[in-house]
C-alpha positions in Angstrom: -40.4 58.5 -58.0 -38.2 59.3 -55.1 -39.3 55.6 -53.4 -38.6 53.7 -56.4 -34.9 55.1 -57.0 -34.0 54.7 -52.8 -35.4 51.2 -53.6 -33.7 50.6 -56.4 -30.2 52.0 -54.6 -30.8 49.5 -51.5 -31.3 46.8 -53.5 -28.3 46.8 -55.6 -26.2 47.5 -52.6 -27.5 44.2 -50.3 -26.9 41.3 -53.4 -26.4 38.0 -52.1 -22.7 38.3 -52.6 -22.3 41.8 -50.9 -24.4 40.3 -48.3 -21.4 37.3 -47.6 -18.8 39.0 -48.1 -20.2 41.2 -45.3 -20.9 38.9 -43.0 -17.7 37.0 -43.6 -15.8 40.3 -42.6 -18.0 40.7 -39.7 -16.8 36.7 -38.7 -13.3 37.8 -39.3 -13.7 41.2 -37.2 -15.1 39.5 -34.7 -12.6 36.9 -33.9 -10.0 39.9 -33.7 -11.5 41.3 -30.8 -11.8 38.4 -29.1 -8.5 37.7 -29.2 -7.2 41.3 -28.7 -9.4 41.4 -25.4 -8.4 38.0 -24.0 -10.5 35.4 -25.4 -8.1 33.1 -26.6 -9.8 30.1 -25.5 -12.8 30.5 -27.2 -11.1 31.7 -30.3 -8.4 28.9 -30.3 -11.4 26.7 -30.2 -13.5 28.3 -32.8 -10.0 28.1 -35.1 -9.6 24.6 -33.5 -13.7 23.6 -34.9 -12.8 25.2 -38.0 -10.2 23.2 -38.8 -10.2 19.8 -37.6 -10.1 16.8 -40.2 -10.5 13.0 -39.3 -9.1 10.7 -41.4 -8.6 7.2 -40.9 -5.1 7.7 -40.1 -5.9 10.3 -37.5 -7.2 13.4 -36.7 -5.6 17.0 -37.9 -6.0 20.5 -36.7 -5.4 23.3 -38.5 -5.4 27.0 -37.6 -4.9 26.9 -34.1 -1.7 25.4 -32.2 -1.6 22.2 -30.7 -2.8 22.6 -26.6 -3.5 20.2 -24.1 -7.2 20.8 -24.1 -7.5 20.1 -28.0 -5.4 16.8 -27.6 -7.4 15.5 -24.4 -11.2 16.1 -26.3 -9.6 14.7 -29.8 -7.3 12.0 -28.6 -8.0 11.7 -24.8 -5.9 8.6 -24.1 -3.0 9.9 -25.6 -1.9 11.9 -22.6 -1.6 10.0 -19.7 -2.7 11.7 -16.4 -0.1 13.1 -14.3 -1.3 10.9 -11.3 -1.1 7.6 -12.7 2.9 8.5 -13.7 3.3 9.5 -9.9 1.2 7.3 -8.0 4.1 4.5 -7.2 6.6 7.8 -6.0 4.0 10.0 -3.6 5.1 8.2 0.2 5.9 4.9 -0.9 7.0 3.7 2.8 4.0 4.8 4.6 2.0 2.4 2.3 4.8 -0.5 1.9 2.2 -3.4 1.4 0.5 -1.3 -1.2 3.7 -0.2 -3.0 5.2 -3.7 -2.7 2.4 -4.6 -4.7 2.6 -2.1 -7.2 5.9 -2.4 -8.0 6.1 -6.2 -8.3 3.0 -6.2 -10.9 -0.9 -7.1 -9.9 -2.8 -10.0 -12.3 -5.9 -8.9 -14.4 -9.0 -10.4 -13.0 -11.9 -10.8 -15.0 -14.8 -10.6 -12.1 -15.2 -9.3 -9.1 -14.6 -12.6 -7.2 -11.4 -13.8 -7.7 -10.9 -17.5 -7.2 -7.3 -18.4 -6.5 -5.5 -22.0 -5.3 -2.9 -22.4 -2.3 -0.8 -25.2 -1.6 1.5 -26.1 1.1 4.3 -28.7 1.6 3.1 -32.0 3.5 4.0 -31.8 7.4 7.2 -33.4 8.1 6.3 -34.3 11.8 3.3 -35.4 14.2 3.1 -36.0 17.7 2.5 -38.9 19.5 -1.4 -39.3 21.2 -0.8 -41.9 23.4 1.8 -43.3 25.6 3.9 -46.6 24.2 6.4 -48.8 25.3 8.3 -50.0 28.9 7.4 -53.7 28.0 9.3 -56.6 25.8 8.7 -57.2 22.7 10.0 -59.9 20.0 13.2 -59.2 17.4 11.6 -58.3 14.5 7.8 -57.8 15.6 6.1 -54.2 15.2 4.0 -52.2 17.5 1.2 -49.9 16.9 1.7 -46.3 17.8 -1.8 -43.7 17.9 -0.5 -40.9 16.5 -2.3 -37.2 15.5 -1.7 -37.1 12.0 -0.8 -41.0 11.0 -2.0 -39.6 7.3 1.0 -38.0 6.7 2.5 -41.3 7.1 3.3 -44.1 4.1 4.1 -47.5 4.1 7.8 -48.1 3.4 8.6 -44.8 5.0 10.7 -44.4 8.2 10.4 -42.5 11.1 12.4 -41.0 13.7 11.8 -40.3 17.7 14.6 -37.2 18.2 13.9 -37.5 22.2 13.6 -41.3 22.6 16.9 -42.6 23.2 18.2 -46.1 22.2 21.8 -48.3 22.9 23.0 -49.0 19.3 24.9 -51.9 20.5 28.4 -49.9 20.9 27.7 -48.3 23.8 26.3 -44.9 22.2 23.0 -43.5 22.1 20.8 -42.6 19.4 17.3 -41.5 18.3 15.3 -44.3 18.1 13.9 -44.9 14.0 11.8 -47.1 12.6 10.1 -48.1 9.3 6.0 -48.0 9.1 4.6 -51.1 7.6 1.2 -50.3 8.3 -1.3 -47.1 8.5 -4.6 -46.4 9.8 -7.1 -43.6 10.7 -5.1 -43.0 13.7 -2.4 -44.9 14.2 1.1 -46.4 13.2 2.6 -50.3 13.1 6.5 -49.4 13.4 9.0 -51.7 13.4 12.0 -50.7 15.5 15.1 -50.3 13.4 18.6 -49.5 16.1 17.4 -51.4 19.2 20.7 -53.2 19.8 19.1 -57.0 19.3 22.3 -59.5 20.8 21.9 -62.9 18.9 20.8 -65.3 22.3 17.8 -63.0 22.9 14.4 -63.2 21.0 12.9 -60.1 22.6 14.0 -56.7 23.3 13.0 -53.8 25.8 10.5 -51.5 23.6 12.0 -47.5 25.1 9.2 -45.6 26.3 7.5 -43.4 24.2 5.3 -40.8 26.0 2.7 -38.7 25.1 3.0 -35.6 23.4 6.8 -37.2 21.9 7.5 -36.1 18.3 7.9 -37.8 15.2 9.5 -37.1 12.5 8.8 -38.5 9.0 12.1 -39.6 6.7 13.1 -40.9 3.4 11.6 -43.9 2.2 12.9 -47.5 2.3 12.1 -49.5 -0.7 13.5 -53.2 -1.5 15.6 -54.8 -4.3 12.3 -55.9 -5.6 10.2 -53.0 -5.3 9.2 -51.6 -8.2 6.2 -48.9 -7.2 5.7 -47.5 -3.8 2.6 -45.5 -2.2 1.2 -43.2 -4.4 1.6 -39.7 -3.5 -0.1 -36.3 -5.3 -0.6 -32.8 -3.9 -4.0 -31.1 -4.6 -3.8 -27.4 -4.1 -6.8 -25.9 -2.0 -9.3 -23.3 -3.6 -10.0 -20.1 -1.8 -11.3 -16.7 -2.8 -11.3 -13.0 -2.3 -13.3 -10.0 -3.5 -11.5 -6.8 -5.0 -13.0 -3.4 -3.1 -14.0 -0.7 -5.5 -11.8 2.2 -4.2 -12.6 5.9 -5.0 -11.7 9.5 -3.7 -12.9 12.6 -5.1 -11.1 16.0 -5.6 -13.4 18.8 -6.5 -12.5 22.6 -6.8 -14.7 25.6 -7.7 -13.4 27.7 -10.6 -13.2 31.1 -8.5 -11.1 28.9 -5.9 -8.8 27.9 -8.8 -8.3 31.5 -10.0 -8.4 33.3 -6.6 -4.7 34.4 -5.5 -3.1 32.9 -2.9 -0.6 33.2 -0.7 1.3 29.9 -1.5 1.1 27.6 -4.7 -1.6 25.1 -3.5 -2.8 24.1 -6.9 -5.3 21.5 -8.1 -2.2 18.9 -8.7 -1.5 19.6 -4.6 -5.1 18.6 -3.8 -5.1 15.2 -5.9 -1.7 14.2 -4.1 -2.9 14.4 -0.7 -6.1 12.2 -1.8 -3.7 9.8 -3.3 -2.2 9.4 -0.2 -5.3 9.1 2.4 -7.1 6.7 -0.6 -3.6 4.7 -0.3 -3.7 4.7 3.4 -7.1 3.3 3.3 -6.1 0.2 0.9 -3.2 -0.4 3.3 -5.8 -1.0 6.2 -8.2 -2.8 3.8 -5.6 -5.1 2.7 -3.7 -5.6 5.5 -7.1 -6.1 8.3 -9.7 -6.4 6.0 -12.7 -8.7 6.3 -14.1 -10.4 3.3 -18.2 -9.3 3.2 -20.5 -9.5 0.4 -23.0 -6.6 2.0 -26.3 -5.8 0.2 -26.8 -2.1 1.3 -30.3 -1.9 -0.4 -32.9 -4.3 0.2 -35.0 -2.7 -2.6 -32.6 -2.1 -4.6 -30.3 -5.2 -4.3 -27.0 -3.3 -4.3 -24.1 -4.3 -3.2 -20.7 -3.7 -1.6 -17.9 -6.1 -1.8 -15.5 -5.6 1.1 -11.8 -7.0 0.7 -10.0 -9.4 3.0 -6.9 -8.8 4.7 -4.1 -10.9 4.2 -3.8 -10.9 8.3 -6.0 -13.3 8.5 -4.4 -15.1 5.5 -1.1 -16.1 7.2 -1.2 -19.5 8.2 1.7 -19.1 11.3 1.8 -17.8 14.1 4.6 -16.2 16.5 4.5 -14.2 20.4 6.7 -13.0 22.0 7.3 -11.3 25.7 8.1 -7.7 24.9 9.4 -6.9 28.6 12.0 -10.2 28.1 12.9 -9.5 23.9 16.3 -9.8 23.3 18.5 -11.8 21.0 17.7 -15.4 21.6 13.4 -14.2 21.1 14.6 -12.6 17.8 16.7 -15.4 16.9 13.8 -17.7 17.6 11.1 -15.4 15.3 14.0 -15.6 12.6 13.8 -19.5 12.8 9.8 -19.8 13.1 9.9 -17.4 9.9 12.6 -19.2 7.8 13.5 -23.0 8.9 9.4 -24.3 9.1 7.9 -22.2 7.1 9.9 -22.5 3.8 9.7 -20.1 1.1 12.4 -17.2 -0.4 15.6 -16.9 1.9 14.5 -13.2 1.9 11.0 -11.8 4.0 9.3 -8.7 4.6 8.3 -7.6 8.0 5.8 -4.8 8.7 6.1 -3.9 12.4 4.3 -1.2 14.7 5.9 1.3 16.3 6.8 -0.8 19.7 7.8 -4.0 17.4 10.1 -1.9 15.9 11.1 -0.3 19.4 12.2 -4.2 20.7 14.2 -4.4 17.4 16.0 -1.0 18.1 16.8 -2.2 21.2 18.5 -5.4 20.2 22.6 -6.2 20.5 24.2 -6.8 17.2 26.1 -9.8 17.5 28.0 -12.3 15.2 24.7 -14.5 14.9 22.2 -11.5 14.0 23.1 -8.4 12.7 21.7 -5.5 11.3 22.7 -3.6 8.1 22.7 -0.8 6.6 19.2 0.4 4.9 18.4 -1.1 1.7 16.2 0.5 -0.7 14.0 -2.1 -2.8 10.6 -1.5 -4.7 10.9 2.3 -3.8 10.8 1.5 -0.2 13.2 1.7 2.3 14.2 -0.8 4.5 16.3 -2.3 7.4 18.0 -5.6 6.6 18.0 -8.0 9.7 20.6 -10.9 9.1 20.8 -14.1 11.1 21.8 -17.8 9.4 18.1 -18.5 8.4 17.7 -15.8 6.2 17.4 -12.1 5.6 14.5 -10.2 6.9 13.4 -6.3 5.2 12.2 -4.4 8.2 9.9 -1.5 7.7 7.9 0.2 10.2 4.0 0.2 9.0 2.0 3.2 10.6 -0.9 1.3 9.1 -0.4 -1.4 12.6 -0.5 2.1 15.1 -3.2 3.0 13.5 -5.4 -0.2 13.4 -4.4 -1.0 17.1 -1.3 -3.2 16.8 1.7 -1.1 17.6 2.8 -4.4 18.8 2.4 -6.8 16.3 4.0 -7.5 13.1 3.3 -9.6 9.9 6.3 -11.6 8.1 5.3 -11.6 4.3 7.5 -13.5 1.5 7.1 -11.2 -1.4 7.3 -14.0 -3.8 3.7 -15.6 -2.9 1.5 -12.3 -2.2 -0.7 -11.9 -5.7 -2.4 -8.6 -6.6 -5.9 -9.3 -8.6 -6.7 -6.1 -10.2 -10.4 -5.7 -11.6 -10.2 -2.8 -12.6 -6.8 -0.6 -12.8 -6.1 2.6 -11.2 -7.1 5.2 -13.1 -8.4 9.1 -12.9 -11.2 10.1 -14.4 -11.6 13.9 -15.0 -15.4 15.4 -14.5 -16.9 18.9 -15.4 -19.5 19.5 -13.2 -19.3 23.1 -14.6 -19.9 21.9 -18.7 -22.8 19.7 -17.4 -24.5 22.0 -15.8 -24.2 20.9 -12.3 -22.0 22.7 -10.2 -19.3 25.5 -11.3 -16.4 23.2 -10.7 -13.9 20.6 -11.9 -13.4 17.0 -10.2 -11.1 14.2 -10.7 -12.2 10.9 -9.7 -9.7 7.9 -8.3 -10.9 4.8 -9.0 -9.3 1.0 -8.5 -10.9 -2.4 -7.6 -8.6 -4.7 -6.5 -7.4 -7.2 -3.4 -4.5 -9.1 -1.9 -3.8 -13.0 -1.8 -1.4 -15.1 -0.2 -0.6 -18.2 -2.0 1.6 -20.1 0.5 0.4 -19.1 3.8 2.7 -21.0 5.9 5.6 -18.7 3.8 4.0 -16.1 6.0 3.6 -15.6 10.2 1.4 -13.1 12.2 3.9 -11.8 15.2 1.8 -10.6 18.3 2.7 -10.0 21.7 1.6 -11.5 24.6 -1.4 -10.2 26.7 
C-alpha cells in the first residue's frame, strides 16, 4: 500500500510538463554559470546558434552581440583581411618593382600561361657591309650597296650617310643623300642626290663609303603622278610567360598566443614579417627568374611553373666603367636609355649599391642635375634630370642579394604589365578545429608574373669586367 502511494506521488511530480520546465531551467542555469565563470565564447556561440535566422536578404542574429567571429562565420567575405589592406604599405622601397606593379594595376589571367604581344618600332638605321666608292659613275646612274638590314628600307625612301661628305657645288660639304630605287635580300640600289654635277660633265666621282659606315633611313619621296607607295605594316611578336604560385604560411600554437610576452609581439607582427620575406622572394623572381616548367613527380605528373624575370626580357644593354664613371658616361647612359629606345620621358632605374655609389659621386652640372627626392607609388625616388629625360633612381637591395651590386635595370613603367591568375589572398586555417594540431595558421598566396611589352624601352646596365 505504501509503495503504491509513493508511485502515485512520483508520477504527479515527474509529469511531461514538469520535465520540460525542469530542462529549460537547467539550460538557463547552465548558460548563467558559463557566463559567470568566464566561458563567454561558448555562451555567445550557443546564443548565436539559437538566434540565427537566414533569409534571402541575409543572416539575422539575435540574443548575442555581433562580433568578428560571428561575421567571419556567417559572412566570411564581409571583413577584408588586414594583410590585404596593409600589403602595399609594408616596406615598399625594399621591393620597388613589386610595389610599382601593384600600384599601377594588374591584368587578370585566365590561365597560368600568359601569352602576350610586343612590338618595336621599325629600325631607323643600318650599316654598310662592304666597301663601295672611289670610282667614276655616270650622272644619274644608280649604284649597288650591300647593307646589313636591307629589309628595313623601301623603294622611294631617301637615305643619308652621316660620315660620308660630298661637295654641294657651293663649296660647302654636307652628308651624302641617296634615293632608294630598288631593294634585294642583301643590298640596295641607290641613286646619289646631292653630288655636285657640272653641266659639262657626264660622270662624277662616287665618294668612298667604307665598311661599317652608318646609313640612316629618311623620308619617302613620291612623284607628282604617284598615288601609291610601298606598303608598310607592323606585326607584333608573340611571347609568353608563366605565372608562378608564391606562398608563405604563418602558424602559431594556442599556448604561444596565450603566453605572457615581454613585448607586444602578436600574430599580426609575424604576418608582416612573412609578407616582407614573401615580397622579397617575388621581387627576385620577377627580376631574375628563369621561365621553366618542371615535373617534380614522374609518377603523379605534378608540375611547378617558374616565371621568367624581366632582366632577360629587356631589349637593350649599356656597359660602363666603374673606375672612370663620370658625367660623360652618365650622359651617354641617359642618351642610350631615352634617345633611341623611344618610350616615355620618365623612366625608373633599379640599381645595385655599387651603381648607386657611382651615381652619388657625380658632380651636378647645368646639363645633368640631381633633384630632390620624389614619392611615387609609395616609393621614394631620387630624380636625375637631363635633356634626354628624367631618370627616377632607387637602390634595389635585390640586386645586391643576387650578386649584381654594380648592375641596374632601366624600366619604362608604361610598358610593364603584371598578370595575375590568383590575386593576393590570405586564407585562415584552424588546424586546432580540424584536429590536426593545436595551432592557428594563415596561408598567403598569389599566382602572377611580369612582362615587358616594349623591350627596347627597357635597358640593362652592367659594369665592365
